[in-house]
C-alpha positions in Angstrom: 124.2 108.0 70.5 127.2 106.2 71.9 128.0 102.5 71.5 126.9 101.5 75.0 123.5 103.2 74.5 123.1 101.5 71.1 123.9 98.1 72.6 121.5 98.6 75.5 118.7 99.6 73.2 119.3 96.7 70.8 119.4 94.3 73.8 116.1 95.7 75.2 114.3 94.9 71.9 115.7 91.4 71.4 113.5 88.5 72.4 113.5 87.9 76.2 112.3 84.4 77.2 110.0 83.9 80.1 109.6 80.3 81.3 106.6 80.0 83.6 106.5 77.1 86.1 102.7 76.6 86.3 102.2 78.0 82.8 98.5 77.2 82.5 97.5 78.5 85.9 95.5 81.6 86.7 98.5 83.9 87.3 100.5 82.7 84.3 97.5 82.9 82.0 96.7 86.4 83.1 100.4 87.4 82.7 100.4 86.1 79.1 97.1 87.7 78.2 98.2 90.9 79.7 101.5 91.0 77.8 99.7 90.3 74.5 97.1 92.9 75.3 99.7 95.5 76.0 101.6 94.6 72.8 98.4 95.0 70.7 97.3 98.2 72.4 94.2 96.7 74.0 95.0 97.8 77.5 97.1 100.3 79.4 100.0 100.0 81.9 98.0 100.4 85.1 99.6 98.3 87.8 103.0 98.1 86.1 105.7 99.6 88.4 108.3 99.5 85.7 106.2 101.8 83.5 106.2 104.6 86.1 108.5 107.6 85.9 111.4 106.4 88.1 112.1 103.6 85.7 112.1 105.5 82.4 115.4 105.4 80.6 116.8 102.7 82.8 117.4 100.2 80.0 114.6 97.8 80.8 113.6 95.2 78.2 110.6 96.2 76.1 107.4 94.5 77.1 107.0 93.7 73.4 110.1 91.6 73.5 108.8 89.0 75.9 108.3 85.4 74.6 106.6 82.9 76.9 107.1 79.3 77.4 106.7 77.0 80.4 105.7 73.8 82.2 102.4 72.7 83.7 101.0 69.5 85.0 97.9 70.0 82.9 97.4 70.4 79.1 94.4 72.8 79.2 94.7 75.0 76.1 95.5 78.7 77.0 92.4 79.9 75.3 90.3 77.7 77.5 92.3 78.7 80.6 91.7 82.4 79.7 88.0 82.0 79.1 87.8 80.3 82.5 89.1 83.5 84.1 86.5 85.7 82.5 84.2 87.7 84.8 82.7 87.0 87.3 85.1 84.1 88.0 88.2 86.1 87.3 89.7 89.4 86.0 89.5 88.9 82.3 87.0 90.6 80.0 85.4 88.1 77.6 85.7 90.5 74.6 89.4 90.8 75.3 90.0 87.1 75.4 88.1 86.7 72.1 90.3 89.3 70.5 93.5 87.5 71.6 92.5 83.9 70.9 94.8 83.6 67.9 97.8 84.9 69.8 97.1 82.7 72.7 96.9 79.7 70.4 100.3 80.7 69.0 101.8 80.9 72.5 101.0 77.1 72.9 104.1 76.3 70.8 106.5 76.8 73.7 104.4 75.2 76.5 105.2 71.7 77.7 103.9 69.1 80.1 106.1 69.2 83.2 108.4 66.2 83.5 107.4 63.5 86.0 109.2 62.9 89.2 109.7 59.1 88.9 109.7 56.9 92.0 113.1 55.3 92.5 115.0 57.9 90.4 117.4 60.5 91.8 116.1 64.1 91.6 118.9 64.9 89.1 117.0 63.1 86.4 114.1 65.6 86.8 116.6 68.5 86.7 118.1 67.2 83.5 114.6 66.9 81.9 113.8 70.5 82.9 117.1 71.7 81.5 116.5 70.0 78.2 113.2 71.8 77.8 114.8 75.1 78.9 117.6 74.7 76.3 115.1 73.9 73.6 113.0 76.9 74.5 116.1 79.2 74.4 117.0 78.0 71.0 113.5 77.8 69.4 112.5 81.3 70.7 115.7 83.0 69.8 115.8 84.5 73.3 118.9 86.4 74.3 118.2 85.3 77.9 115.6 83.2 79.6 114.1 84.1 83.0 112.5 81.2 84.9 109.5 82.3 87.0 107.8 80.1 89.6 104.0 80.8 89.7 103.0 77.2 90.5 100.8 76.0 93.4 102.3 76.6 96.9 104.3 73.7 98.4 104.5 72.7 102.1 107.4 74.0 104.1 110.6 72.1 103.3 112.4 69.8 105.8 114.3 71.9 108.3 117.6 70.0 107.6 117.5 71.2 104.0 117.6 74.9 104.9 121.2 74.9 106.1 122.5 72.4 103.6 125.6 73.5 101.7 126.0 73.2 97.9 128.1 70.0 98.2 125.4 68.4 100.3 122.7 69.4 97.9 124.7 68.0 95.0 125.0 64.7 96.8 121.2 64.7 97.5 120.5 65.2 93.8 122.0 61.8 93.1 120.1 59.9 95.9 117.1 58.0 94.6 113.8 59.3 96.0 115.6 62.1 97.9 113.1 64.6 99.4 113.8 67.8 97.6 111.0 70.4 96.8 110.1 70.7 93.2 110.5 74.5 93.4 114.1 74.0 94.6 114.8 71.6 91.7 113.5 74.2 89.2 115.7 76.8 90.8 118.7 74.6 90.6 118.0 73.7 87.0 117.7 77.4 86.0 120.6 78.7 87.9 122.9 75.9 86.9 122.2 76.9 83.3 122.9 80.5 83.9 119.2 81.5 83.8 117.9 84.0 86.4 115.1 82.7 88.6 112.1 84.4 90.2 110.1 82.7 92.9 106.7 84.4 93.1 105.3 81.8 95.5 105.8 81.0 99.2 107.6 77.8 98.3 111.3 77.5 99.1 112.6 78.0 95.5 116.1 79.5 95.5 116.0 80.6 99.1 118.4 77.9 100.3 121.9 78.4 101.4 123.0 75.9 98.7 121.2 77.6 95.9 122.5 81.1 96.9 126.0 79.5 96.7 125.2 78.1 93.3 123.9 81.5 92.1 127.1 83.2 93.3 129.3 80.5 91.6 127.4 80.7 88.3 127.0 84.5 88.3 123.2 84.4 88.2 120.7 86.7 90.0 117.5 85.4 91.6 114.5 87.1 93.3 111.8 86.0 95.7 109.9 85.0 97.8 106.0 85.2 97.8 104.6 88.1 95.7 103.1 90.9 97.8 99.8 91.6 96.2 97.0 92.2 98.8 96.6 92.1 102.5 100.4 92.0 103.2 100.9 95.0 100.9 98.6 97.0 103.1 100.3 95.7 106.2 103.6 97.0 104.9 102.0 100.5 104.5 100.0 100.7 107.7 102.5 99.1 110.2 105.0 102.0 109.6 102.3 104.5 110.3 101.7 103.0 113.8 105.4 102.9 114.4 106.0 106.5 113.3 103.1 107.9 115.3 104.1 105.9 118.4 100.8 104.0 118.6 101.1 100.7 120.4 99.6 97.8 118.4 98.2 95.2 120.7 96.7 92.7 118.3 96.6 92.4 114.5 94.5 89.6 113.1 93.7 88.9 109.5 91.1 86.6 107.9 91.5 85.7 104.2 89.1 83.9 101.9 89.8 83.0 98.3 89.0 80.5 95.5 91.1 79.2 92.6 93.8 76.5 92.7 95.9 78.4 95.2 93.0 78.6 97.6 92.4 74.9 97.2 96.0 74.1 97.9 96.0 76.4 101.0 93.0 74.5 102.4 95.6 71.9 103.4 97.0 73.1 106.8 100.4 71.7 106.0 100.6 73.7 102.7 99.0 76.8 104.3 101.9 76.9 106.8 104.2 78.2 104.0 101.8 81.1 103.3 100.9 82.0 106.9 104.6 82.0 107.8 105.5 84.6 105.1 102.3 86.7 105.8 102.7 86.7 109.5 106.2 88.1 110.0 105.8 91.4 108.2 104.1 93.3 111.0 106.5 92.4 113.9 109.5 93.1 111.6 108.3 96.6 111.0 107.0 97.4 114.5 110.1 96.1 116.2 108.0 94.1 118.7 105.6 91.2 118.8 101.9 92.1 119.1 99.4 89.3 119.2 99.0 88.2 115.5 96.9 85.7 113.7 96.7 84.9 110.0 93.9 82.7 108.7 93.3 81.5 105.1 90.1 79.7 104.1 89.0 78.3 100.7 85.7 79.4 99.2 85.4 77.7 95.8 82.6 80.0 94.6 84.9 83.0 94.8 87.0 81.8 91.8 90.0 84.1 91.3 88.7 86.8 93.7 90.0 87.1 97.3 88.9 89.1 100.3 90.9 90.0 103.4 89.5 91.5 106.6 91.9 92.8 109.1 91.2 93.9 112.7 93.8 95.9 114.5 93.6 96.8 118.2 95.9 99.5 119.3 96.6 101.9 122.2 96.8 105.7 121.9 97.6 108.6 124.3 96.5 108.0 127.9 96.3 104.3 127.0 93.1 104.9 125.2 92.0 101.6 123.4 91.2 102.1 119.7 90.7 99.9 116.6 91.2 100.0 112.9 89.5 97.6 110.4 90.0 97.3 106.7 88.6 95.1 104.0 90.6 94.3 100.8 88.9 92.7 97.8 90.7 92.0 94.6 91.3 89.6 91.7 94.3 87.6 92.7 95.7 87.1 89.2 95.2 90.7 88.1 97.2 91.9 91.1 100.0 89.4 90.5 100.4 89.5 86.7 101.8 93.0 86.3 104.3 92.3 89.1 105.5 89.2 87.3 106.1 91.4 84.2 107.9 93.9 86.4 110.1 91.3 87.9 111.1 89.7 84.6 112.3 93.1 83.4 114.1 94.0 86.6 115.8 90.7 87.0 116.9 90.8 83.3 118.3 94.3 84.0 120.2 93.0 87.0 121.6 90.1 84.9 122.7 92.6 82.2 124.6 94.5 84.9 126.4 91.4 86.1 124.6 91.2 89.4 124.5 87.8 91.1 122.8 86.1 94.0 119.7 87.2 95.8 118.4 90.6 94.7 117.6 92.5 97.9 116.5 95.6 96.1 113.5 93.7 94.8 112.1 93.3 98.3 109.3 95.8 97.3 107.6 92.9 95.5 107.7 90.2 98.1 106.5 89.2 101.5 109.6 87.2 102.4 112.3 89.0 100.4 115.7 87.3 99.9 118.9 89.2 100.9 116.9 92.1 102.6 115.4 92.7 106.0 113.5 95.8 105.1 109.6 95.4 105.1 108.4 99.0 105.1 106.9 99.5 101.6 108.1 103.1 101.3 111.7 102.2 102.2 111.6 99.2 99.8 110.4 101.5 97.0 113.2 104.0 97.7 115.7 101.2 97.8 114.4 99.8 94.4 114.5 103.2 92.7 118.0 104.0 94.0 119.4 100.7 92.8 117.8 100.8 89.4 119.2 104.4 88.9 122.6 103.2 90.1 122.8 105.6 93.0 
């Protein structure tokens, strides 16, 4: 074994910190439970892309090396949060949660209440508070690197004047009392400024600002996002290429989504829902190359808990202008679909950082509805891009 291989293997087994923004929510809780269950041999690797053949031998961090910390606005114990996700409300088996109660309690040591955004203070004070907790986590966990992952509740769309703001302008805004800056962008700034890679699994703006891309380039830090692709949009990115390749003309594509959990509650607000529908709605036209009639609707049904259902109706035209339709129904557990992708992204972003990559990671488009630094939305093309990049070809 040569020196580089030994260093890579040693690095992959050293602690890798994962700082979850929204650490006691459904996705974060399921991610932590899943990582512990994998480590203890209580579950298999179904749903983990990075455990499939194309990624073997690529130098990814061991799943056993992950150490979790994070911020949340609530102080609900992880054990209680996990039990709240047991069937039929969520994806977790009660027996599994009982088996992992001690490990979940131990994981509490690195979870903190999120700092408050105080009226009258400049946003930089919030950033500094976040950075203090990140620095303490890096030290106390012994992590060789910390990856910050946003799995918090969706935010409304940011002010339009923020999108094109350069880094100097953002730096000035950070010092203006009560400046309107999205919390997700403040977390992204805090992480990237400290040299910590950032993953935005939500539709919130996160690091997808011109200013934060410039900061990532300057600090030599990679970031990935935006809005994890777990259900209806995943199917859209598979089916839309079929219509394009077969020369079938899509006339209308409408989708109706119902879900429970905190994300569903947040999306009951039309202002917040605009972030989600914007990212869900652009995939089909981007793949087809034209604009059929599209509609995306999201409704909150509290009795569904962590489960979600999508019903899509597609009207298309075939040979001799024959009208036809396709309908599909997708039902799944939101957190069980998202959690393995969070684990995949942590490992892949860590690999990118180890290789010295910086800025938006376009090869991770496979995981997102609104990928940064990539205009490819066809799932098969995204997967091929991901595999080629990881293999270095």
